[in-house]
C-alpha positions as CSV (number, residue, x, y, z in Angstrom):
1,M,-14.4,-0.4,-22.5
2,E,-16.8,-3.1,-23.3
3,D,-14.1,-5.3,-24.8
4,V,-12.2,-5.1,-21.6
5,L,-15.1,-6.3,-19.5
6,E,-15.6,-9.2,-22.0
7,V,-12.0,-10.2,-21.2
8,Y,-12.7,-10.5,-17.5
9,Q,-16.1,-12.4,-18.0
10,T,-14.4,-15.3,-19.7
11,P,-13.8,-18.6,-17.9
12,Y,-10.4,-19.3,-16.2
13,N,-7.9,-20.7,-18.6
14,P,-4.6,-21.8,-16.9
15,L,-2.9,-21.8,-20.5
16,R,-4.3,-18.1,-21.0
17,P,-4.4,-16.4,-17.6
18,V,-5.7,-12.7,-17.2
19,V,-3.0,-10.3,-16.2
20,C,-3.8,-6.6,-14.8
21,I,-1.5,-3.9,-15.6
22,D,-1.1,-0.4,-13.8
23,E,1.4,2.2,-14.1
24,T,2.1,5.1,-11.9
25,N,4.9,7.6,-11.0
26,K,6.0,8.6,-7.4
27,Q,7.9,11.9,-6.5
28,L,10.7,10.9,-4.1
29,I,11.4,13.5,-1.3
30,K,13.6,13.8,1.4
31,E,12.5,15.4,4.7
32,E,14.7,17.9,6.5
33,R,15.3,17.2,10.0
34,I,16.9,19.7,12.7
35,P,19.2,17.1,15.0
36,C,18.2,17.2,18.7
37,E,20.3,18.7,21.2
38,P,20.5,18.3,25.1
39,G,17.3,19.6,26.6
40,N,15.5,20.2,23.0
41,P,13.6,17.5,21.1
42,E,14.1,16.8,17.5
43,K,12.3,18.9,15.0
44,V,10.9,18.2,11.7
45,D,10.9,21.1,9.2
46,S,7.8,21.6,6.8
47,V,10.5,21.7,3.9
48,Y,11.6,19.0,1.9
49,I,14.1,18.3,-0.6
50,R,13.2,16.8,-4.1
51,N,15.0,13.4,-4.7
52,G,13.6,12.6,-8.2
53,V,10.8,10.7,-9.4
54,A,10.4,6.6,-9.8
55,N,8.0,5.1,-12.2
56,E,6.0,2.0,-11.0
57,H,4.7,-0.9,-13.2
58,I,2.5,-3.1,-11.3
59,F,1.4,-6.6,-12.7
């Protein structure tokens, strides 16, 4: 960990910029909605449909 901290303390060099990288995954879900009818408002059910996962790589 100390080696990583030393990298962030080095002076700025435009030829060798410091780049941060992060990675995470997210679950993709789809909400199930009951359509509205005349006289009844739209309802949102607490049940969801799993729609897969996505991996995010952030630089």
